[in-house]
C-alpha positions in Angstrom: 231.1 113.8 73.8 229.2 116.7 73.8 227.2 117.5 76.9 223.7 118.0 75.4 222.1 118.9 79.0 224.5 121.6 79.5 224.1 123.1 75.8 220.6 123.2 76.2 220.5 124.9 79.8 223.2 127.4 78.0 221.0 128.0 75.2 218.0 128.5 77.5 220.0 130.9 80.0 221.3 133.0 76.8 218.0 133.5 75.3 216.4 134.8 78.7 219.3 137.3 78.6 218.7 138.0 74.6 214.9 138.5 75.4 215.6 141.0 78.2 218.2 142.9 76.0 215.2 142.8 73.3 212.9 144.5 76.0 215.8 147.1 76.7 216.3 147.7 73.1 212.6 148.2 72.3 212.1 150.5 75.1 215.3 152.6 73.9 214.0 152.6 70.2 210.9 153.9 70.9 212.5 156.7 73.2 214.8 157.6 70.2 211.9 157.7 67.9 210.2 160.1 70.4 213.4 162.5 70.8 213.5 162.5 66.9 209.7 163.7 66.8 210.2 166.2 69.5 213.5 167.7 67.6 211.5 168.0 64.6 208.4 169.6 66.6 211.1 172.4 68.2 212.4 172.8 64.5 208.8 173.5 63.1 207.8 175.7 65.8 211.1 178.0 65.5 210.3 177.9 61.8 207.0 179.3 62.2 208.1 181.9 64.9 210.7 183.0 62.2 208.1 183.4 59.8 205.7 185.1 61.9 208.5 187.8 62.6 209.5 188.4 59.1 205.8 188.7 58.1 205.2 191.4 60.6 208.6 193.3 59.8 207.9 193.1 56.0 204.0 193.3 55.7 203.4 195.6 58.8 205.8 197.4 60.4 207.9 198.3 57.5 205.0 198.4 54.8 205.6 202.0 53.9 204.6 204.2 56.9 203.5 201.0 58.8 200.1 199.5 58.3 197.7 200.8 60.5 199.6 203.9 61.3 201.0 204.8 64.7 197.7 204.1 66.5 196.4 200.8 64.5 199.7 199.1 63.7 199.6 197.1 67.0 196.0 195.7 66.2 197.7 194.1 63.0 200.7 193.0 65.0 198.3 191.3 67.4 196.4 189.3 64.6 199.6 187.9 63.1 201.3 187.1 66.6 198.3 185.5 67.6 198.3 183.2 64.7 202.2 182.6 64.4 202.5 181.9 68.2 199.3 179.8 68.1 200.4 177.6 65.5 203.9 177.4 67.2 202.4 176.2 70.4 200.5 173.5 68.6 203.6 172.4 66.7 205.7 172.0 69.9 203.5 169.4 71.2 203.3 167.5 67.8 200.2 168.9 66.4 199.3 170.6 63.2 198.9 174.3 62.7 195.0 175.5 63.4 195.4 179.4 63.1 194.9 181.2 60.0 195.4 185.0 59.3 192.3 186.0 57.2 193.7 189.3 56.2 190.7 190.5 53.8 189.5 193.7 55.8 186.1 191.7 56.3 184.4 191.1 59.6 186.7 188.2 60.4 190.4 189.0 61.5 191.9 185.3 62.1 190.5 181.4 61.9 191.1 178.9 64.7 190.1 175.4 63.4 186.3 176.0 62.3 186.1 179.2 64.5 186.2 182.5 63.1 187.4 185.4 65.3 187.2 189.2 65.3 190.0 190.6 67.4 190.0 193.7 69.0 193.2 195.4 71.0 191.8 199.0 72.2 193.1 200.4 75.2 191.6 204.2 74.9 189.2 205.2 77.4 190.0 202.4 79.8 186.9 200.5 78.2 188.8 197.0 78.0 188.2 196.8 74.1 184.6 196.3 75.0 183.6 199.6 73.2 185.2 198.4 70.1 183.3 195.2 70.5 180.1 196.9 70.6 180.8 199.0 67.5 181.9 195.9 65.6 178.6 194.2 66.6 176.4 197.2 65.7 177.8 196.9 62.3 177.4 193.1 62.1 174.4 192.2 64.5 174.1 188.6 63.6 178.0 188.2 63.8 177.6 185.8 67.0 174.7 183.8 65.4 177.3 181.4 63.7 180.6 179.8 65.2 182.5 183.1 65.9 183.9 184.7 68.6 185.6 188.0 69.8 189.0 188.3 71.0 190.5 191.0 73.5 193.7 191.2 75.2 194.7 188.7 78.1 194.8 191.5 80.3 191.7 193.0 79.5 189.9 189.6 79.7 191.4 188.9 83.2 190.4 192.5 84.6 186.7 191.8 83.1 186.7 188.5 84.6 187.8 190.1 88.0 185.3 193.0 87.8 182.3 190.3 87.1 183.2 188.5 90.2 182.4 191.6 92.3 179.1 191.9 93.7 177.6 195.3 93.6 177.4 195.8 97.8 181.3 195.3 97.7 182.1 197.2 94.4 180.3 200.4 96.3 182.5 199.8 99.2 185.8 199.4 97.4 188.3 202.3 97.4 189.1 203.8 94.3 191.9 206.3 95.2 194.7 203.7 94.6 193.8 203.4 90.7 193.3 199.8 91.2 189.6 199.8 91.2 187.2 201.9 89.1 183.9 202.1 90.0 182.8 203.6 86.7 184.7 200.9 84.9 182.9 198.1 87.0 179.4 199.5 86.2 180.3 199.7 82.2 181.4 196.0 82.3 178.5 194.5 84.2 175.9 196.7 82.0 177.9 195.3 78.7 177.3 191.9 79.7 173.8 192.3 81.2 172.3 193.4 78.2 172.7 190.0 77.1 173.1 190.3 73.3 176.9 189.8 73.6 177.2 186.8 76.3 180.7 186.8 78.3 181.1 183.1 76.8 181.6 184.7 73.4 184.6 186.7 74.6 187.7 185.1 74.8 191.6 186.0 75.9 194.2 186.6 73.6 197.4 184.5 74.1 199.0 188.2 74.5 198.7 191.3 76.7 198.0 194.6 75.1 201.6 195.7 75.6 203.3 192.9 74.5 202.2 193.7 70.6 203.4 197.1 70.5 205.7 198.1 67.6 208.9 198.7 70.0 207.6 195.4 72.1 206.6 192.7 69.9 210.4 191.4 69.2 210.9 190.6 73.0 207.5 189.3 73.2 208.6 186.8 70.7 212.1 186.3 72.2 210.3 185.1 75.5 208.0 182.8 73.3 211.2 181.2 72.1 212.4 180.7 75.4 209.0 179.4 76.4 209.1 177.0 73.5 212.4 175.5 74.2 211.6 175.0 77.9 208.6 173.2 76.5 210.4 171.0 74.4 213.1 170.4 77.3 210.4 169.3 79.5 208.9 166.8 76.9 212.3 165.5 76.1 212.9 164.6 79.7 209.4 163.4 80.2 210.2 161.0 77.2 213.4 159.9 78.8 211.6 159.3 82.1 209.3 157.1 80.3 212.0 155.3 78.6 213.7 154.6 81.9 213.6 151.0 83.4 210.3 150.2 85.5 209.4 148.1 88.3 206.5 146.6 86.3 208.7 145.4 83.4 211.5 144.2 85.7 208.6 142.0 87.3 208.1 140.8 83.9 211.4 139.9 83.0 211.6 138.0 86.3 208.4 136.1 86.1 209.2 135.1 82.3 212.7 134.1 83.4 211.5 132.0 86.3 209.0 130.4 84.0 211.4 129.3 81.5 214.1 128.0 83.8 211.3 126.3 85.8 209.9 124.5 82.8 213.4 123.9 81.3 214.5 122.0 84.6 211.4 120.3 84.7 211.6 118.8 81.2 215.5 118.0 81.7 214.8 116.4 84.9 212.1 113.9 83.5 214.4 113.5 80.5 217.2 112.7 83.0 214.7 109.8 84.5 213.9 108.5 81.2 217.2 108.2 80.4 217.8 105.8 83.5 215.4 103.5 81.7 212.0 104.7 83.8 208.7 105.2 81.9 206.5 108.1 82.7 204.0 105.6 84.1 206.4 104.1 86.5 207.9 107.2 88.2 207.1 106.8 91.9 206.9 109.4 94.7 210.7 109.9 94.9 210.9 110.5 91.2 208.4 113.1 91.3 210.1 114.7 94.5 213.5 114.8 92.5 211.6 116.4 89.8 209.7 118.8 91.6 212.9 120.0 93.7 215.0 120.4 90.3 211.8 122.6 88.9 211.8 124.6 92.1 215.3 125.3 92.2 215.2 126.1 88.6 212.2 128.7 88.9 213.9 130.0 91.7 217.3 130.6 89.7 215.0 131.9 87.1 213.8 134.7 89.6 217.1 135.5 90.5 218.7 135.6 86.9 215.7 137.6 85.3 216.0 140.3 88.0 219.7 140.3 88.2 219.9 140.7 84.1 217.4 143.4 84.1 219.2 145.3 87.0 222.7 144.9 85.5 221.7 145.9 81.9 219.6 148.7 83.1 221.5 150.4 85.8 225.4 149.6 85.2 225.6 149.4 81.6 226.5 145.9 81.6 225.7 143.9 78.3 223.0 141.2 78.5 225.3 138.4 77.6 228.0 139.3 80.3 225.0 140.0 82.9 223.8 136.3 82.4 227.5 134.9 82.5 227.9 136.7 85.8 224.7 135.0 87.3 225.3 131.6 85.8 229.1 131.7 87.3 227.8 133.2 90.7 225.6 130.1 90.8 228.0 127.7 90.3 230.7 129.1 92.2 228.3 129.4 95.2 227.7 125.7 94.9 231.5 124.8 94.8 232.0 127.0 97.8 229.1 125.3 99.6 230.7 121.8 98.7 234.1 123.3 100.4 232.1 124.1 103.5 230.4 120.7 104.1 234.1 119.1 103.4 232.9 117.4 100.3 235.8 118.9 98.2 239.1 120.4 99.1 240.5 124.2 98.4 242.3 122.9 95.0 239.3 121.3 93.7 237.1 124.4 94.6 239.3 126.9 92.7 239.9 124.5 89.5 236.1 123.8 89.6 235.3 127.4 90.0 237.9 128.2 87.2 236.1 126.0 84.8 232.5 127.2 85.5 233.6 130.9 85.1 235.5 129.8 82.0 232.3 128.2 80.7 230.5 131.3 81.4 232.9 133.6 79.7 233.0 131.3 76.6 229.0 131.5 76.5 229.0 135.1 76.7 231.9 135.5 74.0 229.9 133.0 71.9 226.7 135.3 72.3 228.7 138.3 71.1 230.1 136.6 68.3 226.6 135.3 67.2 225.6 139.0 67.0 228.7 140.8 65.5 231.8 139.6 63.9 234.8 140.7 65.8 238.2 139.8 65.5 239.9 138.6 68.5 243.5 138.1 68.2 244.3 137.6 72.0 241.3 135.5 72.8 243.2 133.5 75.4 244.2 136.5 77.6 240.8 138.0 77.3 239.0 134.6 78.7 242.1 134.0 81.2 241.5 137.8 82.6 238.0 137.5 82.6 237.8 134.3 84.4 240.1 135.6 87.2 238.3 138.9 87.5 235.3 137.0 87.6 235.7 134.4 90.6 237.2 137.0 92.8 234.3 139.3 92.3 231.9 136.7 92.8 234.0 135.7 96.3 234.4 139.6 97.1 230.8 140.2 96.9 229.2 137.0 98.2 231.3 134.9 100.4 233.0 135.0 103.9 236.8 136.0 104.7 237.9 132.3 104.7 236.6 131.9 100.8 237.5 135.6 100.0 240.9 134.8 100.9 241.4 131.6 98.8 239.9 133.4 95.8 242.3 136.4 96.4 245.3 134.3 96.7 243.9 132.5 93.2 243.6 136.1 91.5 247.2 137.0 92.9 248.5 134.0 91.0 246.7 134.7 87.8 247.9 138.3 88.0 251.5 137.0 88.2 251.3 134.8 85.4 249.7 137.2 83.2 252.4 139.6 84.2 255.1 137.0 83.5 253.5 135.8 79.9 252.8 139.5 79.1 256.7 140.3 79.6 257.4 137.4 77.6 254.9 138.3 74.7 256.4 141.7 74.4 260.1 140.3 74.4 258.8 138.1 71.6 257.2 141.2 69.7 260.3 143.2 70.2 262.4 140.2 68.6 260.3 139.9 65.6 260.2 143.6 65.1 264.0 143.3 65.0 264.1 140.1 63.0 261.4 141.8 60.6 263.3 145.1 60.1 266.5 143.0 59.3 264.6 140.8 56.8 263.1 144.0 55.2 266.6 145.4 54.8 267.9 142.4 53.3 264.9 142.2 50.7 265.5 145.9 49.7 269.1 144.6 48.9 268.3 141.6 47.3 265.8 143.5 45.0 268.2 146.5 44.3 268.5 148.0 40.7 272.2 147.4 41.0 272.8 143.8 39.9 276.1 143.5 42.1 274.3 145.0 45.0 271.3 142.5 44.5 273.5 139.5 43.9 275.2 140.1 47.3 271.8 140.7 48.8 270.6 137.7 47.6 273.3 135.5 48.9 272.6 137.3 52.5 268.7 136.6 52.3 269.4 133.1 51.5 271.9 132.6 54.5 269.4 134.5 56.9 266.7 131.9 55.8 268.8 129.0 56.4 269.8 127.9 52.9 273.0 125.6 53.3 276.0 127.4 52.0 276.6 124.6 49.5 273.1 125.4 47.8 273.6 129.2 47.8 274.5 130.5 44.3 277.5 132.7 45.4 279.6 132.6 42.5 279.4 133.0 38.6 280.3 129.3 38.3 277.6 127.9 40.6 275.3 130.2 38.5 276.1 129.0 35.2 275.9 125.2 36.4 272.8 125.6 38.0 271.1 127.3 34.9 272.9 125.6 32.1 273.8 122.0 33.3 
C-alpha cells in the first residue's frame, strides 16, 4: 500500500527544490539576455567606428587633394570623428546614436540631439580656438540666441578652464620662462569672457584633442577608441555577470519560503495524523497541540536547512536542484538513524539497512525528478542507484558524524564497492560471451542465406542446430525436405 504521507512530503520537498532551481534559472536567463544585448551594442559601436573611418578616408583625406587642404583638413576630420566616436560611445552603453554631421557649409557643423554646434579646431597664434570663435560670432551675432554652442579641442578647453581659475594677483607673479604659463594668453582668455557676449557655458570641449585629429594621427586615435570601447564592453559584461551571481538576499528568500512551506506541510500532516486517529479538531487537547507544534517547529527548521543548503549547493557547487534536495533529505534521515544508534535503540546492521533505504528513496526521488523534466534512457539504472546510495551514505557520514559512525559507513561503502566490482566483472564476462555468440550467430546467418544453394542448405542446418532444434526435426536431407513439403 502506498504511503500517502511519504509521497506528499517527497512532492513538497521536490517542489522547494524546483522553485529554487526556477529562481536560479530566471537569474541566468536574464544574464544571458543582457550578455546578448552587450554583444549587440559592441557590434553596433564597432560598425559605427568602421563607417566613420571609411567616411574620413573617402570624403576627406582622399577627396582629390584632401578636403580643406593641408591646413584645414583636420577640421573636417574633427567634425566627422566627433560624430562617429560620440555615437559609438552612446551605442556601447545601449543608447541610440545622437550625433549627426550636418556638412552643408552653413553656420552649424554638427548636431547632438536638439543642440546645434559650431566646431573650431584652430591652434595658430596660441589663441586656443577663441579667435576663430570670435570670427564666427561676428558673422552670426545671434548664433547663441538659440539652442546652440561652440566646441573646441579638449586640450584647449582644459587650458582655458585652468587659466580662468587663476586670479590676477597670482597670474602677475607666475613664471613664464618655462613656457607652461603665458601672461599674454591669460589676459586674452580673461578679456574674451569678460566681454560677456560669449559666456563660458556656451563653449564646450570636444571628445578629442587637437593633435588627435591630424591627418597622420587620426587612425591611431580611432585604434585607441576601439580599445576603449572594448574595455567598456568587458566592464559591462563583468558587471552583468556580477549582478547575476547568487545573492544573500535571494538565498534568504529561498530559505524563508522553504521554511514556510515545510513548516506548513508538517502542520497539515500532523493534524491529519491526529484526525486519522479518530480525534476531531475541537477535541484536541494540550498534548495534541504540543505534538503539532513540535512537528511544525521541526519541519520549519528542516525547511530553513533545506532552503539554505539547496541554494548553496545549486549556486556554488554546480549541483542540480533535485540532487541537492536528495542530499539534504538523505542527510536528515541518516542523522536520525545515527542518533537512534547512539541511544541504543537500534543496532549497527539496522542503522545501515535503514540508512540504505533512506538514501535509496532520496536517489529515486532525484532520478524521478530528472525523468519528469527530460526523457533519458537509463539502461543501467540499478548500477547508478546502487553506486549513488553507497556514495551518498559514505559522504554524509564522512562530513557529519564521529569516527565510530564513519567507520561503520566506510566498511559499508567498501562492501558495496566489492560487490559492485564483482558484478561489473560478471557483467563484462557476460558481454564478452554474448559478443562471441552474436558473432557466431551472424556467421551462421550469412551462411544460411548465401546465394549458393548447397552452401545455404548446410548453413540452415547449422543454424537450426545452434538454435536448439531437435536433430530429428531438422530437414537435413532431400527425402526429409520432400516429405515435409509434399506429404
